[in-house]
C-alpha positions in Angstrom: 29.7 -26.8 -7.5 27.4 -24.6 -4.6 23.8 -24.7 -4.3 21.3 -21.7 -3.6 19.7 -21.7 -0.2 16.3 -22.5 0.2 13.7 -19.7 0.3 13.4 -18.7 3.9 9.9 -19.6 3.9 10.4 -23.2 2.4 9.6 -25.5 5.4 7.0 -22.8 7.3 4.8 -20.9 5.8 4.2 -17.0 7.7 0.9 -17.7 9.3 -1.4 -14.5 8.4 -4.4 -12.9 10.7 -6.6 -10.9 8.5 -8.2 -7.7 9.8 -11.2 -7.1 8.1 -13.3 -8.8 6.2 -14.4 -5.9 3.6 -14.6 -6.4 -0.4 -11.1 -5.5 -0.7 -9.6 -7.9 2.0 -11.9 -10.9 0.2 -10.7 -9.9 -3.3 -7.0 -9.3 -2.5 -5.9 -10.0 1.2 -7.5 -13.6 1.9 -7.2 -14.4 -1.1 -3.9 -13.7 -2.0 -2.9 -14.9 1.6 -4.2 -18.0 1.0 -2.7 -19.3 -2.2 1.1 -19.5 -0.3 3.4 -21.5 -0.6 5.4 -18.3 1.4 2.1 -17.5 3.9 -0.8 -19.2 5.1 -4.2 -17.3 6.0 -5.1 -18.7 9.5 -7.5 -16.9 11.3 -10.1 -14.1 9.7 -11.6 -10.9 12.6 -13.7 -8.7 11.5 -16.1 -6.0 13.2 -19.4 -8.2 11.6 -18.8 -11.8 12.3 -20.6 -12.7 9.3 -18.3 -11.2 7.0 -15.3 -13.0 8.5 -17.3 -15.7 8.5 -17.5 -15.5 4.4 -14.0 -14.3 4.2 -12.3 -17.0 6.4 -14.3 -19.7 4.9 -13.0 -21.0 1.2 -9.9 -20.6 3.2 -10.7 -22.8 6.1 -8.8 -20.4 8.6 -10.2 -19.7 11.6 -12.9 -17.0 12.3 -11.6 -15.0 15.7 -14.1 -14.0 18.0 -12.0 -11.1 18.9 -8.6 -8.9 17.9 -6.8 -10.1 20.3 -8.1 -13.9 20.3 -6.5 -13.2 16.4 -3.2 -12.5 17.8 -3.6 -15.5 19.5 -3.7 -17.8 16.1 -1.0 -15.6 13.8 2.6 -14.2 13.3 2.0 -11.7 11.1 -1.1 -9.4 10.7 -2.7 -8.2 7.7 -4.8 -5.2 7.7 -7.6 -4.5 5.1 -9.6 -2.0 6.9 -10.1 1.9 7.2 -7.3 4.4 8.5 -8.3 5.1 11.0 -9.2 1.6 12.6 -6.0 0.6 11.3 -3.9 2.9 13.3 -5.6 1.9 16.5 -5.6 -1.3 16.2 -2.3 -1.9 13.8 0.3 -0.8 17.4 -1.6 -3.4 19.8 -0.6 -6.0 17.2 3.0 -4.6 17.3 3.4 -4.7 20.6 2.2 -8.0 20.9 5.4 -8.8 18.2 3.6 -9.5 15.3 5.3 -8.2 11.9 2.3 -6.0 10.0 1.1 -6.1 6.5 -0.3 -2.7 6.0 -2.8 -0.8 4.1 -1.7 2.9 2.6 -2.3 5.7 4.1 -1.4 5.0 7.7 -3.6 6.5 9.5 -6.4 9.0 8.7 -4.1 12.1 9.5 -0.3 12.5 10.1 0.0 12.2 14.4 -2.3 8.4 14.0 0.4 7.7 11.0 2.7 8.5 13.7 1.8 6.5 16.2 1.4 3.8 14.3 5.6 4.4 12.9 6.9 4.7 16.4 5.3 1.5 17.8 6.4 -0.8 14.8 10.2 1.1 15.7 9.5 0.8 19.2 8.4 -2.8 18.8 11.0 -3.7 16.2 8.5 -5.8 14.2 8.6 -6.2 10.0 6.0 -3.8 8.3 5.1 -3.7 4.6 3.0 -1.2 2.5 0.8 -2.4 0.2 1.7 -0.7 -2.8 0.1 -2.9 -5.3 1.6 -1.5 -8.1 5.7 -1.3 -6.6 5.4 -5.3 -6.7 5.2 -5.2 -10.9 8.1 -6.3 -12.2 6.9 -3.7 -14.9 7.0 -0.6 -12.1 10.3 -2.2 -11.2 11.4 -2.3 -14.6 10.5 1.5 -14.9 12.2 2.6 -11.7 15.3 1.5 -12.6 15.4 3.0 -16.1 14.6 6.0 -14.1 17.1 6.3 -12.2 19.8 6.4 -15.1 18.0 9.6 -16.4 18.4 13.2 -15.9 15.0 14.5 -15.1 13.7 17.5 -15.4 9.6 17.8 -15.3 7.3 15.4 -15.0 3.3 14.8 -15.3 1.4 11.9 -13.4 -2.0 11.3 -12.9 -4.2 8.4 -11.1 -8.0 8.7 -12.2 -11.0 6.6 -12.0 -14.5 6.7 -11.1 -15.0 4.4 -8.3 -15.5 6.8 -6.0 -19.1 7.5 -8.9 -20.8 4.1 -7.9 -20.2 0.9 -6.6 -18.5 -1.4 -3.5 -16.2 1.6 -3.4 -17.7 4.2 -3.0 -18.4 4.8 1.2 -16.7 5.5 4.3 -13.7 7.4 4.5 -13.1 7.4 0.5 -16.1 9.4 0.1 -14.7 11.6 3.0 -11.7 12.2 2.1 -11.6 11.9 -1.4 -9.0 10.8 -3.4 -5.8 12.5 -2.0 -5.4 10.5 1.2 -7.0 7.2 -1.3 -4.6 8.0 -4.4 -2.0 10.3 -3.2 -0.4 7.6 -1.6 0.8 5.8 -4.9 1.0 8.4 -7.5 3.6 10.6 -4.5 5.6 7.1 -4.2 6.3 6.6 -7.6 7.4 10.5 -8.3 9.5 9.7 -5.9 11.5 7.1 -6.4 11.6 7.8 -10.2 12.6 11.1 -9.9 14.3 11.6 -6.0 13.1 12.7 -2.5 9.6 15.8 -2.8 11.3 18.2 -1.3 8.4 20.5 -1.3 4.1 20.1 -1.9 1.6 21.8 -2.6 -2.1 21.2 -3.5 -5.3 22.6 -4.7 -8.7 21.8 -5.7 -11.3 19.3 -3.8 -10.0 15.8 -3.5 -14.0 14.8 -3.5 -13.9 15.9 -6.7 -10.5 17.0 -8.5 -7.1 17.7 -6.9 -3.5 18.6 -8.4 -0.6 18.8 -7.1 2.9 20.3 -7.9 6.1 19.0 -6.1 9.9 20.2 -6.3 12.6 17.0 -6.0 15.8 17.6 -4.5 17.2 17.5 -7.7 15.3 20.9 -9.3 12.5 18.8 -10.9 9.6 19.5 -11.1 6.3 17.1 -11.2 2.7 17.4 -11.0 0.0 14.8 -10.7 -4.0 14.6 -11.3 -6.6 12.8 -9.1 -9.5 11.8 -9.0 -11.9 8.6 -8.1 -14.9 10.8 -9.5 -14.6 10.9 -12.7 -15.2 8.9 -15.5 -13.5 6.9 -17.7 -13.3 4.5 -19.6 -10.4 2.6 -17.5 -8.2 3.2 -14.7 -5.4 5.8 -15.8 -2.4 5.7 -13.6 0.5 7.3 -16.1 3.7 8.6 -15.1 5.8 10.6 -18.1 9.6 11.8 -16.9 10.7 14.3 -19.5 14.1 15.7 -19.5 17.6 16.1 -22.3 16.1 12.1 -23.7 13.0 11.2 -24.8 10.6 10.8 -22.5 10.0 7.9 -20.2 6.4 6.5 -19.8 5.3 4.4 -17.6 1.3 3.5 -17.8 -0.4 0.9 -16.2 -3.2 0.5 -18.8 -1.2 -2.6 -20.2 -0.3 -4.3 -17.0 -2.1 -7.4 -15.3 -2.1 -6.7 -11.6 -2.2 -9.5 -11.0 1.4 -10.2 -11.5 1.9 -8.1 -8.6 0.4 -10.5 -5.5 2.8 -13.1 -5.7 6.2 -10.7 -6.1 3.8 -9.1 -2.6 3.3 -11.7 -0.8 7.2 -13.3 -1.6 9.0 -10.3 -0.4 6.2 -10.3 3.1 7.6 -13.7 3.7 10.9 -13.4 3.0 11.1 -10.1 5.7 9.0 -11.7 8.4 11.7 -15.0 8.4 14.7 -12.6 7.7 13.7 -9.7 9.9 14.7 -7.4 7.3 11.7 -5.0 6.4 12.2 -3.7 2.7 12.0 -0.4 1.4 8.1 -0.2 1.7 7.9 -0.1 5.3 5.6 2.2 8.2 8.8 4.4 7.7 8.3 4.8 3.9 3.8 4.9 4.8 4.9 7.9 7.6 7.1 9.9 4.8 4.3 9.6 2.0 2.2 10.5 5.0 3.8 13.7 5.6 3.7 15.3 1.9 0.0 13.7 1.9 -0.4 16.7 5.1 1.4 19.7 3.8 -0.5 19.0 0.2 -3.1 19.3 2.4 -2.6 22.4 3.7 -0.7 24.2 0.7 
């Protein structure tokens, strides 16, 4: 009888340094990375030292005085900062040989995203995107089922009101709107469920309501509605696939996002310890950013 080989992090959790100490960094990154056992929150650095101390304190993580000091205290770096800041710092971390847990979008625009992806490829380090929903078992089951379907068309939406008020109604999200913030999630799901997106057009104002029409390699057409500025009782994230068979529906209303985090953490630790990035790497991020850029200008 053979026994299963131990998980690659069993004896040594991945030491992760966190860049950023805002609401998302505290609510997700710091908490999830510190929970282990696959990872340990080793250090935190933010441009506001008091915020970094606040994020690090519950987990007894080192508070770095600067970005270079953070790199000295970790083997992987997680980013929870605006896209422009991530695009500035991620290449520096890659050059230091650090694995990267990246937010979407990779950068504020396509050239910045390309610099991030190129630096990661050149350094040969592992990268992984926090495309949250992709780590939920329900999402993985939906995508598995979708692969067996003959899809002719699809409708999708990602709608919420977080840009109207509250802690996420600030900075780059208000400036760039739903296309850059919500677009990567929905385009990733449509592309993965139906097949590669070969054509894309966008219309509307990304700060109010943005509509996407995508043409897929198999001839299917999908439409996606995006807004972070509408009042809805709860976030609406839906994908409905149509074809000769009955529709296949994906709806996040009934899923618990807390189930995503252990999967994300385990996938990242496995990728780091085996030096093998998964499909949701910086290359995927660059592909999605290319689609965003095309949608914004068509």
